[in-house]
ZADO-1210 file (C-alpha; in nm, 4 decimals, padded with zeros to 6 digits):
<atoms>
<atom x="00.0162" y="-00.0135" z="-00.0222" code="UNK" pos="1"/>
<atom x="00.1314" y="00.3446" z="-00.1117" code="UNK" pos="2"/>
<atom x="00.1453" y="00.6243" z="00.1450" code="UNK" pos="3"/>
<atom x="00.2538" y="00.9733" z="00.0967" code="UNK" pos="4"/>
<atom x="00.3095" y="01.1587" z="00.4091" code="UNK" pos="5"/>
<atom x="00.3436" y="01.5569" z="00.3700" code="UNK" pos="6"/>
<atom x="00.5313" y="01.8199" z="00.5947" code="UNK" pos="7"/>
<atom x="00.6372" y="02.2112" z="00.5695" code="UNK" pos="8"/>
<atom x="00.3184" y="02.4249" z="00.5182" code="UNK" pos="9"/>
<atom x="00.2142" y="02.6678" z="00.7027" code="UNK" pos="10"/>
<atom x="00.1856" y="03.0935" z="00.7091" code="UNK" pos="11"/>
<atom x="00.4395" y="03.2934" z="00.5090" code="UNK" pos="12"/>
<atom x="00.4406" y="03.6455" z="00.3979" code="UNK" pos="13"/>
<atom x="00.4191" y="03.7415" z="00.0215" code="UNK" pos="14"/>
<atom x="00.7527" y="03.7005" z="-00.1312" code="UNK" pos="15"/>
<atom x="00.8719" y="03.4563" z="00.1246" code="UNK" pos="16"/>
<atom x="00.9577" y="03.0805" z="00.0939" code="UNK" pos="17"/>
<atom x="00.8704" y="02.7546" z="00.2109" code="UNK" pos="18"/>
<atom x="00.9699" y="02.4133" z="00.1335" code="UNK" pos="19"/>
<atom x="00.7200" y="02.1085" z="00.1374" code="UNK" pos="20"/>
<atom x="00.8311" y="01.7389" z="00.1866" code="UNK" pos="21"/>
<atom x="00.6607" y="01.4237" z="00.0789" code="UNK" pos="22"/>
<atom x="00.7819" y="01.0929" z="00.2011" code="UNK" pos="23"/>
<atom x="00.6867" y="00.7680" z="00.0333" code="UNK" pos="24"/>
<atom x="00.6141" y="00.4354" z="00.1878" code="UNK" pos="25"/>
<atom x="00.5315" y="00.1319" z="-00.0274" code="UNK" pos="26"/>
<atom x="00.6478" y="00.3069" z="-00.3142" code="UNK" pos="27"/>
<atom x="00.9920" y="00.4049" z="-00.4611" code="UNK" pos="28"/>
<atom x="00.9900" y="00.7522" z="-00.6067" code="UNK" pos="29"/>
<atom x="01.2829" y="00.6610" z="-00.8291" code="UNK" pos="30"/>
<atom x="01.0720" y="00.4610" z="-01.0538" code="UNK" pos="31"/>
<atom x="00.7421" y="00.6733" z="-01.1011" code="UNK" pos="32"/>
<atom x="00.6581" y="01.0496" z="-01.1488" code="UNK" pos="33"/>
<atom x="00.5618" y="01.2482" z="-00.8598" code="UNK" pos="34"/>
<atom x="00.4550" y="01.5849" z="-00.8048" code="UNK" pos="35"/>
<atom x="00.2213" y="01.8304" z="-00.6411" code="UNK" pos="36"/>
<atom x="-00.1546" y="01.9699" z="-00.7141" code="UNK" pos="37"/>
<atom x="-00.3104" y="02.2518" z="-00.5254" code="UNK" pos="38"/>
<atom x="-00.6595" y="02.3230" z="-00.4361" code="UNK" pos="39"/>
<atom x="-00.7317" y="02.6876" z="-00.3635" code="UNK" pos="40"/>
<atom x="-01.0682" y="02.7889" z="-00.1692" code="UNK" pos="41"/>
<atom x="-01.3810" y="02.7339" z="-00.4202" code="UNK" pos="42"/>
<atom x="-01.1802" y="02.6179" z="-00.6818" code="UNK" pos="43"/>
<atom x="-01.0651" y="02.3025" z="-00.8390" code="UNK" pos="44"/>
<atom x="-00.7396" y="02.0965" z="-00.7861" code="UNK" pos="45"/>
<atom x="-00.4878" y="02.2046" z="-01.0288" code="UNK" pos="46"/>
<atom x="-00.1515" y="02.0739" z="-01.1206" code="UNK" pos="47"/>
<atom x="00.1702" y="02.2233" z="-01.0004" code="UNK" pos="48"/>
<atom x="00.4517" y="02.0307" z="-01.1026" code="UNK" pos="49"/>
<atom x="00.6008" y="01.6984" z="-01.1542" code="UNK" pos="50"/>
<atom x="00.9392" y="01.5315" z="-01.1583" code="UNK" pos="51"/>
<atom x="01.0274" y="01.2208" z="-01.3477" code="UNK" pos="52"/>
<atom x="01.1540" y="00.9267" z="-01.2012" code="UNK" pos="53"/>
<atom x="01.4951" y="00.9688" z="-01.3598" code="UNK" pos="54"/>
<atom x="01.5081" y="01.3021" z="-01.1626" code="UNK" pos="55"/>
<atom x="01.6400" y="01.4920" z="-01.4622" code="UNK" pos="56"/>
<atom x="01.2806" y="01.6117" z="-01.6012" code="UNK" pos="57"/>
<atom x="01.0484" y="01.8252" z="-01.4309" code="UNK" pos="58"/>
<atom x="00.7673" y="02.0074" z="-01.5426" code="UNK" pos="59"/>
<atom x="00.5549" y="02.3132" z="-01.3868" code="UNK" pos="60"/>
<atom x="00.2509" y="02.4958" z="-01.4411" code="UNK" pos="61"/>
<atom x="00.3039" y="02.8421" z="-01.6178" code="UNK" pos="62"/>
<atom x="00.1891" y="03.0146" z="-01.3096" code="UNK" pos="63"/>
<atom x="00.4541" y="02.8690" z="-01.0928" code="UNK" pos="64"/>
<atom x="00.7450" y="02.8427" z="-01.3272" code="UNK" pos="65"/>
<atom x="01.0595" y="03.0166" z="-01.2445" code="UNK" pos="66"/>
<atom x="00.9562" y="03.0239" z="-00.8873" code="UNK" pos="67"/>
<atom x="00.8876" y="02.6601" z="-00.7786" code="UNK" pos="68"/>
<atom x="01.1560" y="02.3593" z="-00.7994" code="UNK" pos="69"/>
<atom x="01.0689" y="02.0126" z="-00.7522" code="UNK" pos="70"/>
<atom x="01.3492" y="01.7817" z="-00.6569" code="UNK" pos="71"/>
<atom x="01.3815" y="01.4255" z="-00.4615" code="UNK" pos="72"/>
<atom x="01.6280" y="01.2411" z="-00.2669" code="UNK" pos="73"/>
<atom x="01.6077" y="00.8600" z="-00.3694" code="UNK" pos="74"/>
<atom x="01.7899" y="00.7674" z="-00.0435" code="UNK" pos="75"/>
<atom x="01.5102" y="00.9173" z="00.1528" code="UNK" pos="76"/>
<atom x="01.2443" y="00.8026" z="-00.0758" code="UNK" pos="77"/>
<atom x="01.1235" y="01.1841" z="-00.0495" code="UNK" pos="78"/>
<atom x="01.0264" y="01.4558" z="-00.3049" code="UNK" pos="79"/>
<atom x="01.0578" y="01.7972" z="-00.2147" code="UNK" pos="80"/>
<atom x="00.9102" y="02.1322" z="-00.3537" code="UNK" pos="81"/>
<atom x="01.0824" y="02.4655" z="-00.2735" code="UNK" pos="82"/>
<atom x="00.8249" y="02.7707" z="-00.3062" code="UNK" pos="83"/>
<atom x="00.9828" y="03.0890" z="-00.3793" code="UNK" pos="84"/>
<atom x="00.8545" y="03.4452" z="-00.4406" code="UNK" pos="85"/>
<atom x="00.5247" y="03.3300" z="-00.3163" code="UNK" pos="86"/>
<atom x="00.2146" y="03.5255" z="-00.3932" code="UNK" pos="87"/>
<atom x="-00.1353" y="03.5546" z="-00.2034" code="UNK" pos="88"/>
<atom x="-00.2938" y="03.3995" z="-00.4887" code="UNK" pos="89"/>
<atom x="-00.0758" y="03.0895" z="-00.4004" code="UNK" pos="90"/>
<atom x="-00.3106" y="03.0232" z="-00.0768" code="UNK" pos="91"/>
<atom x="-00.4193" y="02.6585" z="-00.1267" code="UNK" pos="92"/>
<atom x="-00.4132" y="02.3183" z="00.0033" code="UNK" pos="93"/>
<atom x="-00.1032" y="02.1409" z="-00.1637" code="UNK" pos="94"/>
<atom x="-00.1129" y="01.7770" z="-00.2441" code="UNK" pos="95"/>
<atom x="00.1674" y="01.5630" z="-00.2996" code="UNK" pos="96"/>
<atom x="00.0625" y="01.2765" z="-00.5391" code="UNK" pos="97"/>
<atom x="00.2168" y="01.0114" z="-00.7761" code="UNK" pos="98"/>
<atom x="00.1092" y="00.7634" z="-01.0448" code="UNK" pos="99"/>
<atom x="00.1404" y="00.3968" z="-01.1144" code="UNK" pos="100"/>
<atom x="00.2587" y="00.4715" z="-01.4952" code="UNK" pos="101"/>
<atom x="00.5807" y="00.6197" z="-01.5822" code="UNK" pos="102"/>
<atom x="00.4393" y="00.8930" z="-01.7861" code="UNK" pos="103"/>
<atom x="00.4683" y="01.2241" z="-01.7078" code="UNK" pos="104"/>
<atom x="00.1240" y="01.3262" z="-01.7931" code="UNK" pos="105"/>
<atom x="-00.0597" y="01.0114" z="-01.6300" code="UNK" pos="106"/>
<atom x="-00.3406" y="01.1248" z="-01.3855" code="UNK" pos="107"/>
<atom x="-00.2513" y="01.0618" z="-01.0167" code="UNK" pos="108"/>
<atom x="-00.3147" y="00.7504" z="-00.8621" code="UNK" pos="109"/>
<atom x="-00.2022" y="00.8339" z="-00.4979" code="UNK" pos="110"/>
<atom x="-00.2479" y="01.1170" z="-00.3035" code="UNK" pos="111"/>
<atom x="-00.1090" y="01.2623" z="00.0527" code="UNK" pos="112"/>
<atom x="-00.3208" y="01.4202" z="00.3164" code="UNK" pos="113"/>
<atom x="-00.2915" y="01.7674" z="00.1889" code="UNK" pos="114"/>
<atom x="-00.0659" y="02.0461" z="00.3384" code="UNK" pos="115"/>
<atom x="-00.2182" y="02.4248" z="00.3739" code="UNK" pos="116"/>
<atom x="-00.0152" y="02.7082" z="00.2554" code="UNK" pos="117"/>
<atom x="-00.1237" y="03.0543" z="00.3306" code="UNK" pos="118"/>
<atom x="00.0342" y="03.3379" z="00.1934" code="UNK" pos="119"/>
<atom x="-00.0660" y="03.6710" z="00.3411" code="UNK" pos="120"/>
<atom x="-00.0218" y="04.0181" z="00.1475" code="UNK" pos="121"/>
</atoms>
């Protein structure tokens, strides 16, 4: 059974930074894509970014490109998301996810518990 445990969210001022972590059990991140979605109040869940199993390729939504960076530590079986230059519109619950397919665009099959991030203006 795959479990994703997230940590690192919280409250930050606009322009600040946060790093989210997602640790996996029952799944080796080095074999499958993993990343984050987010859901803002009153909105649908949306793609934020993903890292491929090789760690050499990452994909980001245009809204976060250049400000967010996803990386992974295979020894710790953990994926990280560094968020810089945060904006108030980035306030959302961030969900770690992974898929059972090796293609980067495959829909998520597993989700973390969600990690609230609040960006104050």
